[in-house]
Phi, psi and omega in degrees: 000141179297143183295325179250154180235150181270135182303317181291327176294319178298313181300317181293318179297314181293319179300314179299317179298312181298317180296319181289313187277320191240343184228047182298135179087351179283154178288119181302332180292340179286338181263098182261176179296341183244009176297126179289116185273311181277305182291339179270358176086006177291317180250124171268186185296320179293317178296324179295317178297318178297319178297315179299316178299318178299312181297317180297316181289316184294320186251359179064039180242171178227128178274141172278153181308320182290344181275350180271070183207171180295338178298330184250340190234020187277334180223165175300325178299311182291324177297314180298322178299314181297312183296312183293327177293319181287335182276352182293000000 
């Protein structure tokens, strides 16, 4: 895996994962970079933990306990920011 990751690649990867795992059959266009995932009810606590596990495995990063919250995981934009910052 490349040492650095592109924000748009992270967003596309996470979007595909979310649609497959948590939103089967949903219109992909409804899930935008700013759709509220945690605060909007798309991700519950179990889904959030699964997402974090996916991100850690996929990108070889580790989330701190305080980062497993809507402050860091509420939109594709914020998720991409966290992942790209950790991969630097």
